[in-house]
Biopython code that builds the backbone (N, CA, C, O; Angstrom):
import numpy as np
from Bio.PDB.StructureBuilder import StructureBuilder

atoms = [
    (1, "MET", "N", (3.870, 33.540, 4.049)),
    (1, "MET", "CA", (4.086, 32.115, 3.893)),
    (1, "MET", "C", (2.724, 31.415, 3.984)),
    (1, "MET", "O", (1.953, 31.693, 4.902)),
    (2, "PRO", "N", (2.416, 30.498, 3.030)),
    (2, "PRO", "CA", (1.129, 29.798, 3.091)),
    (2, "PRO", "C", (1.083, 28.832, 4.274)),
    (2, "PRO", "O", (2.123, 28.346, 4.719)),
    (3, "PRO", "N", (-0.117, 28.553, 4.783)),
    (3, "PRO", "CA", (-0.213, 27.608, 5.910)),
    (3, "PRO", "C", (0.223, 26.206, 5.497)),
    (3, "PRO", "O", (0.146, 25.832, 4.327)),
    (4, "PHE", "N", (0.674, 25.452, 6.471)),
    (4, "PHE", "CA", (1.118, 24.072, 6.234)),
    (4, "PHE", "C", (-0.043, 23.233, 5.715)),
    (4, "PHE", "O", (-1.144, 23.292, 6.261)),
    (5, "ASP", "N", (0.196, 22.457, 4.668)),
    (5, "ASP", "CA", (-0.821, 21.597, 4.069)),
    (5, "ASP", "C", (-0.319, 20.162, 4.107)),
    (5, "ASP", "O", (0.624, 19.820, 3.393)),
    (6, "ASP", "N", (-0.934, 19.314, 4.932)),
    (6, "ASP", "CA", (-0.474, 17.929, 5.042)),
    (6, "ASP", "C", (-1.345, 16.951, 4.260)),
    (6, "ASP", "O", (-1.295, 15.747, 4.511)),
    (7, "ASN", "N", (-2.135, 17.446, 3.326)),
    (7, "ASN", "CA", (-2.952, 16.578, 2.483)),
    (7, "ASN", "C", (-2.140, 16.075, 1.297)),
    (7, "ASN", "O", (-1.362, 16.832, 0.717)),
    (8, "PRO", "N", (-2.312, 14.796, 0.926)),
    (8, "PRO", "CA", (-1.584, 14.282, -0.242)),
    (8, "PRO", "C", (-2.071, 14.937, -1.525)),
    (8, "PRO", "O", (-3.256, 15.236, -1.671)),
    (9, "HIS", "N", (-1.152, 15.154, -2.444)),
    (9, "HIS", "CA", (-1.488, 15.776, -3.723)),
    (9, "HIS", "C", (-1.057, 14.904, -4.894)),
    (9, "HIS", "O", (-1.012, 15.382, -6.028)),
    (10, "GLU", "N", (-0.746, 13.658, -4.652)),
    (10, "GLU", "CA", (-0.337, 12.741, -5.697)),
    (10, "GLU", "C", (-1.514, 11.847, -6.057)),
    (10, "GLU", "O", (-2.482, 11.748, -5.302)),
    (11, "ALA", "N", (-1.426, 11.201, -7.207)),
    (11, "ALA", "CA", (-2.466, 10.260, -7.631)),
    (11, "ALA", "C", (-2.065, 8.852, -7.212)),
    (11, "ALA", "O", (-1.905, 7.963, -8.049)),
    (12, "CYS", "N", (-1.906, 8.664, -5.912)),
    (12, "CYS", "CA", (-1.492, 7.355, -5.418)),
    (12, "CYS", "C", (-2.579, 6.800, -4.505)),
    (12, "CYS", "O", (-3.510, 7.512, -4.129)),
    (13, "GLY", "N", (-2.455, 5.556, -4.163)),
    (13, "GLY", "CA", (-3.401, 4.934, -3.246)),
    (13, "GLY", "C", (-2.646, 4.226, -2.140)),
    (13, "GLY", "O", (-1.696, 3.487, -2.398)),
    (14, "VAL", "N", (-3.069, 4.451, -0.910)),
    (14, "VAL", "CA", (-2.440, 3.820, 0.244)),
    (14, "VAL", "C", (-3.555, 3.201, 1.082)),
    (14, "VAL", "O", (-4.607, 3.813, 1.268)),
    (15, "PHE", "N", (-3.329, 2.004, 1.582)),
    (15, "PHE", "CA", (-4.302, 1.389, 2.476)),
    (15, "PHE", "C", (-3.568, 0.513, 3.477)),
    (15, "PHE", "O", (-2.389, 0.206, 3.300)),
    (16, "GLY", "N", (-4.259, 0.120, 4.510)),
    (16, "GLY", "CA", (-3.671, -0.740, 5.523)),
    (16, "GLY", "C", (-4.580, -1.907, 5.835)),
    (16, "GLY", "O", (-5.796, -1.829, 5.663)),
    (17, "VAL", "N", (-3.980, -2.989, 6.296)),
    (17, "VAL", "CA", (-4.721, -4.183, 6.689)),
    (17, "VAL", "C", (-4.197, -4.615, 8.051)),
    (17, "VAL", "O", (-2.989, -4.731, 8.254)),
    (18, "TYR", "N", (-5.106, -4.849, 8.971)),
    (18, "TYR", "CA", (-4.743, -5.432, 10.260)),
    (18, "TYR", "C", (-5.741, -6.537, 10.550)),
    (18, "TYR", "O", (-6.946, -6.287, 10.566)),
    (19, "GLY", "N", (-5.280, -7.716, 10.771)),
    (19, "GLY", "CA", (-6.178, -8.821, 11.057)),
    (19, "GLY", "C", (-5.417, -10.019, 11.565)),
    (19, "GLY", "O", (-5.038, -10.883, 10.774)),
    (20, "PRO", "N", (-5.181, -10.100, 12.858)),
    (20, "PRO", "CA", (-4.399, -11.220, 13.378)),
    (20, "PRO", "C", (-5.032, -12.580, 13.105)),
    (20, "PRO", "O", (-4.329, -13.591, 13.096)),
    (21, "ASP", "N", (-6.338, -12.626, 12.884)),
    (21, "ASP", "CA", (-7.012, -13.899, 12.624)),
    (21, "ASP", "C", (-7.583, -13.978, 11.218)),
    (21, "ASP", "O", (-8.355, -14.891, 10.924)),
    (22, "ASP", "N", (-7.226, -13.042, 10.336)),
    (22, "ASP", "CA", (-7.753, -13.002, 8.975)),
    (22, "ASP", "C", (-6.687, -13.412, 7.967)),
    (22, "ASP", "O", (-5.504, -13.492, 8.295)),
    (23, "ASP", "N", (-7.117, -13.667, 6.748)),
    (23, "ASP", "CA", (-6.206, -13.969, 5.638)),
    (23, "ASP", "C", (-5.710, -12.641, 5.068)),
    (23, "ASP", "O", (-6.218, -12.167, 4.052)),
    (24, "VAL", "N", (-4.715, -12.044, 5.727)),
    (24, "VAL", "CA", (-4.259, -10.709, 5.330)),
    (24, "VAL", "C", (-3.574, -10.713, 3.971)),
    (24, "VAL", "O", (-3.584, -9.690, 3.287)),
    (25, "ALA", "N", (-2.984, -11.820, 3.559)),
    (25, "ALA", "CA", (-2.366, -11.874, 2.229)),
    (25, "ALA", "C", (-3.431, -11.686, 1.153)),
    (25, "ALA", "O", (-3.223, -10.934, 0.201)),
    (26, "ARG", "N", (-4.556, -12.353, 1.294)),
    (26, "ARG", "CA", (-5.646, -12.225, 0.320)),
    (26, "ARG", "C", (-6.227, -10.817, 0.349)),
    (26, "ARG", "O", (-6.456, -10.222, -0.704)),
    (27, "LEU", "N", (-6.469, -10.276, 1.545)),
    (27, "LEU", "CA", (-7.005, -8.922, 1.665)),
    (27, "LEU", "C", (-6.055, -7.894, 1.061)),
    (27, "LEU", "O", (-6.493, -6.949, 0.405)),
    (28, "THR", "N", (-4.761, -8.078, 1.280)),
    (28, "THR", "CA", (-3.768, -7.158, 0.737)),
    (28, "THR", "C", (-3.722, -7.232, -0.780)),
    (28, "THR", "O", (-3.665, -6.198, -1.446)),
    (29, "PHE", "N", (-3.746, -8.432, -1.337)),
    (29, "PHE", "CA", (-3.751, -8.566, -2.792)),
    (29, "PHE", "C", (-4.933, -7.823, -3.392)),
    (29, "PHE", "O", (-4.762, -7.043, -4.329)),
    (30, "TYR", "N", (-6.123, -8.051, -2.867)),
    (30, "TYR", "CA", (-7.306, -7.396, -3.428)),
    (30, "TYR", "C", (-7.258, -5.883, -3.223)),
    (30, "TYR", "O", (-7.721, -5.130, -4.079)),
    (31, "GLY", "N", (-6.710, -5.438, -2.111)),
    (31, "GLY", "CA", (-6.564, -3.998, -1.891)),
    (31, "GLY", "C", (-5.608, -3.362, -2.879)),
    (31, "GLY", "O", (-5.908, -2.313, -3.448)),
    (32, "LEU", "N", (-4.441, -3.995, -3.091)),
    (32, "LEU", "CA", (-3.478, -3.482, -4.070)),
    (32, "LEU", "C", (-4.054, -3.525, -5.478)),
    (32, "LEU", "O", (-3.863, -2.595, -6.263)),
    (33, "TYR", "N", (-4.753, -4.598, -5.792)),
    (33, "TYR", "CA", (-5.362, -4.736, -7.118)),
    (33, "TYR", "C", (-6.398, -3.637, -7.351)),
    (33, "TYR", "O", (-6.468, -3.073, -8.443)),
    (34, "ALA", "N", (-7.194, -3.335, -6.340)),
    (34, "ALA", "CA", (-8.227, -2.306, -6.471)),
    (34, "ALA", "C", (-7.637, -0.909, -6.620)),
    (34, "ALA", "O", (-8.257, -0.044, -7.238)),
    (35, "LEU", "N", (-6.455, -0.675, -6.068)),
    (35, "LEU", "CA", (-5.849, 0.659, -6.104)),
    (35, "LEU", "C", (-4.828, 0.846, -7.211)),
    (35, "LEU", "O", (-4.331, 1.959, -7.386)),
    (36, "GLN", "N", (-4.495, -0.187, -7.963)),
    (36, "GLN", "CA", (-3.389, -0.072, -8.909)),
    (36, "GLN", "C", (-3.648, 0.942, -10.013)),
    (36, "GLN", "O", (-2.697, 1.422, -10.630)),
    (37, "HIS", "N", (-4.904, 1.283, -10.282)),
    (37, "HIS", "CA", (-5.183, 2.310, -11.291)),
    (37, "HIS", "C", (-4.740, 3.687, -10.817)),
    (37, "HIS", "O", (-4.650, 4.613, -11.623)),
    (38, "ARG", "N", (-4.460, 3.840, -9.517)),
    (38, "ARG", "CA", (-4.060, 5.129, -8.960)),
    (38, "ARG", "C", (-2.589, 5.445, -9.220)),
    (38, "ARG", "O", (-2.217, 6.617, -9.275)),
    (39, "GLY", "N", (-1.771, 4.453, -9.376)),
    (39, "GLY", "CA", (-0.346, 4.653, -9.601)),
    (39, "GLY", "C", (0.206, 3.483, -10.378)),
    (39, "GLY", "O", (0.728, 2.539, -9.785)),
    (40, "GLN", "N", (0.101, 3.524, -11.679)),
    (40, "GLN", "CA", (0.414, 2.357, -12.495)),
    (40, "GLN", "C", (1.907, 2.160, -12.733)),
    (40, "GLN", "O", (2.296, 1.182, -13.371)),
    (41, "GLU", "N", (2.740, 3.048, -12.247)),
    (41, "GLU", "CA", (4.179, 2.909, -12.478)),
    (41, "GLU", "C", (4.809, 1.863, -11.568)),
    (41, "GLU", "O", (5.765, 1.195, -11.962)),
    (42, "SER", "N", (4.280, 1.715, -10.352)),
    (42, "SER", "CA", (4.910, 0.786, -9.417)),
    (42, "SER", "C", (3.936, 0.400, -8.310)),
    (42, "SER", "O", (2.872, 0.999, -8.155)),
    (43, "ALA", "N", (4.325, -0.612, -7.549)),
    (43, "ALA", "CA", (3.535, -1.078, -6.414)),
    (43, "ALA", "C", (4.491, -1.529, -5.323)),
    (43, "ALA", "O", (5.656, -1.825, -5.589)),
    (44, "GLY", "N", (3.997, -1.581, -4.106)),
    (44, "GLY", "CA", (4.835, -2.029, -3.009)),
    (44, "GLY", "C", (3.999, -2.549, -1.858)),
    (44, "GLY", "O", (2.799, -2.292, -1.769)),
    (45, "ILE", "N", (4.657, -3.284, -0.982)),
    (45, "ILE", "CA", (3.996, -3.828, 0.201)),
    (45, "ILE", "C", (5.014, -3.874, 1.335)),
    (45, "ILE", "O", (6.184, -4.194, 1.124)),
    (46, "ALA", "N", (4.554, -3.551, 2.532)),
    (46, "ALA", "CA", (5.373, -3.669, 3.736)),
    (46, "ALA", "C", (4.598, -4.513, 4.734)),
    (46, "ALA", "O", (3.400, -4.306, 4.927)),
    (47, "THR", "N", (5.270, -5.458, 5.365)),
    (47, "THR", "CA", (4.633, -6.320, 6.358)),
    (47, "THR", "C", (5.431, -6.287, 7.652)),
    (47, "THR", "O", (6.608, -5.930, 7.669)),
    (48, "SER", "N", (4.773, -6.662, 8.720)),
    (48, "SER", "CA", (5.420, -6.707, 10.026)),
    (48, "SER", "C", (5.060, -8.017, 10.711)),
    (48, "SER", "O", (3.908, -8.452, 10.691)),
    (49, "ASN", "N", (6.059, -8.631, 11.314)),
    (49, "ASN", "CA", (5.847, -9.852, 12.077)),
    (49, "ASN", "C", (6.744, -9.805, 13.302)),
    (49, "ASN", "O", (7.969, -9.811, 13.181)),
    (50, "ASN", "N", (6.144, -9.757, 14.469)),
    (50, "ASN", "CA", (6.894, -9.677, 15.729)),
    (50, "ASN", "C", (7.864, -8.503, 15.748)),
    (50, "ASN", "O", (8.987, -8.633, 16.234)),
    (51, "GLY", "N", (7.436, -7.360, 15.220)),
    (51, "GLY", "CA", (8.260, -6.158, 15.233)),
    (51, "GLY", "C", (9.302, -6.082, 14.139)),
    (51, "GLY", "O", (10.037, -5.097, 14.069)),
    (52, "GLU", "N", (9.392, -7.082, 13.286)),
    (52, "GLU", "CA", (10.347, -7.069, 12.177)),
    (52, "GLU", "C", (9.605, -6.756, 10.878)),
    (52, "GLU", "O", (8.608, -7.401, 10.551)),
    (53, "PHE", "N", (10.102, -5.762, 10.144)),
    (53, "PHE", "CA", (9.444, -5.316, 8.922)),
    (53, "PHE", "C", (10.125, -5.886, 7.681)),
    (53, "PHE", "O", (11.344, -6.058, 7.642)),
    (54, "ALA", "N", (9.315, -6.172, 6.679)),
    (54, "ALA", "CA", (9.810, -6.594, 5.368)),
    (54, "ALA", "C", (9.152, -5.696, 4.329)),
    (54, "ALA", "O", (7.961, -5.401, 4.430)),
    (55, "LEU", "N", (9.912, -5.262, 3.339)),
    (55, "LEU", "CA", (9.423, -4.350, 2.311)),
    (55, "LEU", "C", (9.734, -4.926, 0.944)),
    (55, "LEU", "O", (10.836, -5.418, 0.699)),
    (56, "ARG", "N", (8.756, -4.859, 0.058)),
    (56, "ARG", "CA", (8.944, -5.333, -1.321)),
    (56, "ARG", "C", (8.315, -4.307, -2.251)),
    (56, "ARG", "O", (7.138, -3.977, -2.107)),
    (57, "THR", "N", (9.087, -3.804, -3.198)),
    (57, "THR", "CA", (8.582, -2.847, -4.176)),
    (57, "THR", "C", (9.020, -3.287, -5.564)),
    (57, "THR", "O", (9.979, -4.043, -5.720)),
    (58, "GLY", "N", (8.303, -2.802, -6.563)),
    (58, "GLY", "CA", (8.663, -3.139, -7.927)),
    (58, "GLY", "C", (7.939, -2.255, -8.918)),
    (58, "GLY", "O", (6.939, -1.614, -8.592)),
    (59, "MET", "N", (8.454, -2.230, -10.123)),
    (59, "MET", "CA", (7.842, -1.460, -11.195)),
    (59, "MET", "C", (6.707, -2.270, -11.808)),
    (59, "MET", "O", (6.773, -3.498, -11.871)),
    (60, "GLY", "N", (5.671, -1.579, -12.256)),
    (60, "GLY", "CA", (4.562, -2.244, -12.937)),
    (60, "GLY", "C", (3.359, -2.457, -12.050)),
    (60, "GLY", "O", (3.305, -1.990, -10.913)),
    (61, "LEU", "N", (2.389, -3.179, -12.601)),
    (61, "LEU", "CA", (1.124, -3.410, -11.922)),
    (61, "LEU", "C", (1.189, -4.632, -11.021)),
    (61, "LEU", "O", (2.092, -5.460, -11.142)),
    (62, "VAL", "N", (0.225, -4.736, -10.120)),
    (62, "VAL", "CA", (0.087, -5.913, -9.267)),
    (62, "VAL", "C", (-0.415, -7.055, -10.135)),
    (62, "VAL", "O", (-1.376, -6.885, -10.884)),
    (63, "SER", "N", (0.221, -8.213, -10.044)),
    (63, "SER", "CA", (-0.241, -9.354, -10.854)),
    (63, "SER", "C", (-0.466, -10.570, -9.983)),
    (63, "SER", "O", (-0.854, -11.625, -10.485)),
]
sb = StructureBuilder()
sb.init_structure("model")
sb.init_model(0)
sb.init_chain("A")
sb.init_seg("    ")
for serial, (resi, resn, name, xyz) in enumerate(atoms, 1):
    if name == "N":
        sb.init_residue(resn, " ", resi, " ")
    sb.init_atom(name, np.array(xyz, "f"), 0.0, 1.0, " ", f" {name:<3s}", serial, name[0])
structure = sb.get_structure()
């Protein structure tokens, strides 16, 4: 049996933003825009506020 491999093998891009005093919406937009060439079929975003998560996904590029 081959050893466990936990490295990603897809052509996707994942990043995170943490900034309680920063404009995280702007940082997130630019991050998604910069990575959209990695997975042009769809995009998504997950946010957290006071322990409550919101998720938004869709087909296509970030616009």
